[in-house]
C-alpha positions in Angstrom: 225.4 3.2 -166.1 225.9 4.7 -169.5 229.6 5.1 -168.6 229.8 1.3 -167.7 227.6 0.3 -170.6 229.7 2.2 -173.2 233.2 1.2 -171.8 232.2 -2.4 -171.4 230.7 -2.8 -174.9 233.6 -1.1 -176.5 236.2 -3.3 -174.6 234.2 -6.5 -175.4 234.0 -5.4 -179.2 237.6 -4.5 -179.1 238.8 -7.7 -177.5 236.4 -10.3 -178.7 234.2 -8.9 -181.7 231.1 -10.9 -182.2 232.8 -14.4 -182.2 232.3 -15.1 -178.5 229.0 -16.3 -177.1 228.7 -13.2 -174.8 225.3 -11.5 -174.6 224.6 -8.1 -173.1 221.3 -6.5 -172.5 220.6 -3.1 -170.9 216.9 -2.2 -169.9 215.5 0.0 -167.2 218.7 0.7 -165.5 219.9 -2.9 -165.4 222.8 -4.2 -167.4 222.7 -8.1 -167.7 225.9 -9.7 -169.2 225.9 -13.4 -169.8 228.7 -15.9 -170.8 227.3 -19.4 -171.0 225.3 -20.1 -167.9 227.0 -17.3 -166.0 225.2 -14.0 -165.5 226.5 -10.7 -164.2 223.8 -8.2 -163.3 224.7 -4.6 -162.7 222.0 -2.0 -161.8 221.9 1.6 -160.6 220.8 2.7 -157.3 219.9 6.3 -158.0 218.8 7.3 -154.4 222.3 5.9 -152.9 224.3 7.3 -156.1 225.8 3.6 -156.3 226.0 0.8 -158.7 225.3 -2.7 -157.4 226.6 -5.8 -159.1 226.1 -9.5 -158.8 228.8 -11.7 -160.2 229.1 -15.6 -160.4 232.8 -15.2 -159.4 233.0 -12.4 -157.0 229.4 -12.1 -155.5 227.7 -8.9 -154.7 229.3 -5.6 -154.7 228.6 -1.9 -154.2 230.4 0.8 -156.3 230.4 4.6 -155.7 231.8 7.2 -158.1 235.4 8.3 -157.4 236.6 11.5 -158.9 240.1 10.2 -158.5 242.0 9.1 -161.5 241.3 5.5 -162.5 244.2 3.4 -161.7 243.8 1.1 -164.7 243.1 3.4 -167.4 244.3 6.8 -166.1 241.0 8.6 -167.1 239.4 11.0 -164.6 237.0 9.1 -162.3 235.8 5.6 -162.1 233.3 3.4 -160.2 235.2 1.9 -157.2 234.0 -0.8 -154.8 232.9 0.6 -151.4 234.5 -2.4 -149.6 237.6 -3.3 -151.6 240.2 -0.8 -152.3 241.4 -0.9 -156.0 238.5 -2.9 -157.3 237.2 -1.0 -160.2 234.0 -1.9 -161.8 234.7 -2.2 -165.6 238.2 -3.5 -165.4 237.2 -6.2 -162.9 234.3 -7.2 -164.9 236.3 -7.5 -168.1 238.9 -9.7 -166.1 235.9 -11.8 -164.8 234.5 -12.1 -168.4 237.8 -13.2 -169.8 238.0 -15.9 -167.1 234.4 -17.2 -168.0 235.2 -17.1 -171.8 238.6 -19.0 -171.2 236.5 -21.6 -169.2 233.9 -21.9 -171.8 236.4 -22.3 -174.7 238.9 -24.3 -172.7 238.8 -27.1 -175.2 239.3 -24.8 -178.2 242.9 -23.9 -177.9 243.1 -22.2 -181.4 240.1 -19.7 -180.4 241.8 -19.0 -177.1 245.1 -18.2 -178.8 243.2 -15.9 -181.2 242.1 -13.9 -178.4 245.3 -14.1 -176.4 243.6 -16.0 -173.5 245.7 -19.3 -174.0 248.3 -19.7 -171.4 250.0 -22.5 -173.1 252.4 -24.9 -171.4 255.2 -23.6 -169.2 258.6 -24.5 -170.4 260.6 -26.6 -167.8 
């Protein structure tokens, strides 16, 4: 969980700073991350050597540590979903948070542009 928390908080700070209404709380092995009324809950299952998550976008998932190189970051090892190939915990959580933040800020084009989330109009 420390790996997940450290990587998540570092990435959130790097991408969004403190200007986005994102809240993260870690207590007793449970990490809760909220954007607006959406909540992600990530908790360790020590006896199973797994991490479980509940997401408002992708639902419940279980992750196990893989010593293989992370396909996203290239780092040694990552938490990979037990049911979906290539679904890595931290990178997918960041992607889902991006989507949630974009939805929360959809009427604020300037803020979306600042955080490179604005897709803009496609040229014909």
